Every structure is written in C-alpha cells, then in structure tokens.
C-alpha positions, -999 to +999 in steps of 0.1 A: -206-348+527-208-312+535-189-283+519-156-279+537-151-249+559-121-239+539-143-236+508-169-215+527-142-192+540-127-188+506-161-178+492-167-153+520-132-139+516-136-133+479-172-121+482-168-097+512-131-088+509-129-083+471-166-081+459-158-109+435-174-142+426-156-174+437-149-195+406-122-219+418-105-232+449-081-209+466-053-233+456-060-228+419-071-192+420-063-166+446-088-139+455-070-111+436-071-133+405-109-136+404-124-113+378-162-116+379-178-088+400-202-097+428-204-064+447-220-060+482-224-023+478-261-013+477-257+013+449-286+036+441-284+028+404-287-009+411-317-008+434-346-029+421-371-001+419-400-024+412-390-051+436-424-048+453-440-061+421-421-094+422-446-121+433-436-143+462-442-174+440-423-176+407-448-173+378-450-200+352-439-176+325-424-142+321-447-115+336-442-079+346-408-073+360-400-111+362-384-129+332-387-166+336-364-193+321-385-225+325-371-260+324-382-262+288-361-232+278-333-227+304-302-206+299-272-224+285-241-214+304-206-210+291-176-224+309-152-199+327-120-205+308-100-189+337-111-216+362-103-253+364-121-271+336-159-274+342-156-259+377-174-226+369-202-217+345-215-183+335-251-175+325-240-141+310-267-122+329-272-107+363-300-100+388-314-135+392-342-135+418-330-153+449-348-175+473-350-145+496-381-135+476-395-170+477-384-207+478-397-213+443-371-190+428-343-215+436-326-223+403-326-258+388-293-270+373-289-295+345-259-309+326-268-318+291-257-318+255-245-284+243-268-263+221-299-283+231-317-262+257-351-276+249-339-311+260-319-299+290-345-311+316-340-346+302-303-345+311-286-349+344-301-328+371-276-319+398-285-306+433-269-279+454-263-304+482-244-327+458-246-365+457-226-373+488-192-370+470-182-334+480-197-323+446-220-295+458-226-264+437-233-228+446-251-203+424-244-165+428-277-149+420-261-115+418-236-123+391-254-152+375-224-176+380-226-213+390-196-227+408-190-263+418-179-253+453-172-288+466-139-306+462-152-326+433-172-322+401-206-339+400-201-376+406-203-399+376-211-372+351-191-365+320-189-329+307-176-339+273-197-321+246-221-308+274-230-276+290-246-265+323-282-252+320-299-229+345-337-226+350-349-198+372-360-162+369-344-128+367-355-093+377-359-072+345-377-042+359-364-006+364-334+003+384-325+033+406-341+053+433-349+085+414-370+096+384-404+088+399-433+112+402-439+131+435-468+108+442-443+079+445-424+095+473-449+101+501-427+105+532-434+113+569-407+133+585-403+133+623-380+152+646-360+183+635-357+184+597-336+210+579-346+217+542-322+242+525-345+249+495-381+237+493-395+237+458-432+227+454-448+218+421-482+228+434-495+254+458-494+244+494-529+244+507-542+261+539-549+226+554-511+219+551-501+253+566-498+272+534-517+301+519-534+283+490-522+310+465-493+312+441-488+350+441-494+380+463-512+413+456-487+442+460-496+463+490-526+441+497-537+430+531-540+392+534-572+378+550-591+345+551-615+346+521-630+313+533-619+283+552-595+270+525-582+301+506-568+335+512-579+368+498-564+403+495-578+438+502-562+469+487-569+505+493-557+541+485-539+567+506-559+573+538-586+547+533-598+528+563-600+491+565-637+482+573-658+451+574-685+450+547-720+438+554-711+403+542-682+402+566-655+407+540-626+431+549-625+460+525-610+495+524-636+522+526-633+557+511-632+574+545-602+595+549-585+603+582-585+641+582-593+648+618-627+651+636-649+627+655-654+590+646 
C-alpha cells in the first residue's frame, strides 16, 4: 500500500510551512508542536563549500569530505520521546548526503537490539516502501531524522529492547561561501556592473587594462616602457621632452628661451 495523500500533505505542510521535521501524524502532533528544525532556507553559512568533492558513488569508507557509516558500524538512533512510541528516530547528526548526489547514498535502515551496532545488519532490515501494510518510512537527510510515515509501524517487528540503526554517509567538509582565496573566485561579469570600491591584492597588469605599476612618479610623464609595463620621465623647469636614440622618451636640457628651433 502507498503512503496516504494525507500523510504526504502533512509532511509538506510541516516542511514548507514551518521548516520542521514531520515526526508524527497530524492527529497526534500538529505542525506548531513539531520541534526538530528542517529549514528550506539556503543559508550562506550552511552551504556545502566542498560539495564538488563528494563522489557520485558512496565510498566504502570515510574519505575526504564524506564520513561513511557502513552496515558494520551504523548510527544507533534514539527515539523521539515527543512522538508516538517508536514512530520517530533521531540520528543526532545533520547533513546526510541524499540520493540527489547518487543512488548509492540512500540510507539503509535496520531494527536491532539496542547497543549492538556491529550486529545491526543481522537484524530486521526495513524498506522505505514498507512491507505492504502501510508501514513505510521516510528519512529526512537534512535533519537526520527517520519517521515511519505510514499509518502503521513495521509489520511484525517488535521494538522492545531495540533501536533503529542507520547506515549511510554524511557531508563533513567545510561550510559557507566566504573565506576562500582569490583564486577560488574566478568570475566572469557581463553587462553593466557597478563596483563601489575595487581593492586589488596585486597590481593590475597592462593586459587587463591596468598600468602594471603600484605607484606613480610625482610630476612624471607616463609612457609605455615596453609592451607590458609603464615608465615615467621627469624633467626640470623648461626642459623639452625628446626621444632618445633608443626610442625612450626623456627630458633634454634644452630650455625654451626664444630663438629658432
């Protein structure tokens, strides 16, 4: 049997309308009474800065920005005491990598004796589609919460002395959009762009429309020293700007005092 439309709508209402995780049916817990955050806002401080380093296939063990919880060492969840008994289970950690990155990141769920993570894979494995008894589950990858979203708990399974275990992977790289070096922010701007204050860490070269120099010579005349750098020529009162034998502009000692030239 499929998840009822009422349960789907309740999930969307709580997720979109309140930014919260659905942990129980609407009859047992109204949206304002949910308490586990699951925000939709794409906050700069929560951006996965190194998301491009996440492989499309989940690695067999923790590597780089991915922390893996294999079936041999899954995360033991704790029951949400504010929800109906055994309805909702919390991993206690966020930023689980979703199947949007790759199908192999789909979590595996087991119900097994509490405090025995190493043997969890030998317990009862339950599937998101359920067993045909309206006993489906839904895992919120953002908040790390598993909720039995169907009308019933897993068919034929006792929760006495047992816990829910989650096997999957989490993103554990850096967060945020700032703090990188200038080389990490190569951007191409098109159209009209207004920059109030432009501060460069290095001199803007001639090939980019700059001068290639970091300071100017007072009262100097700017000229092209070569194809990539600028030079300056300075003179005294009445000197004439001339071209030297090598082609370099220079101020000669000739003084304009009348006469023929």
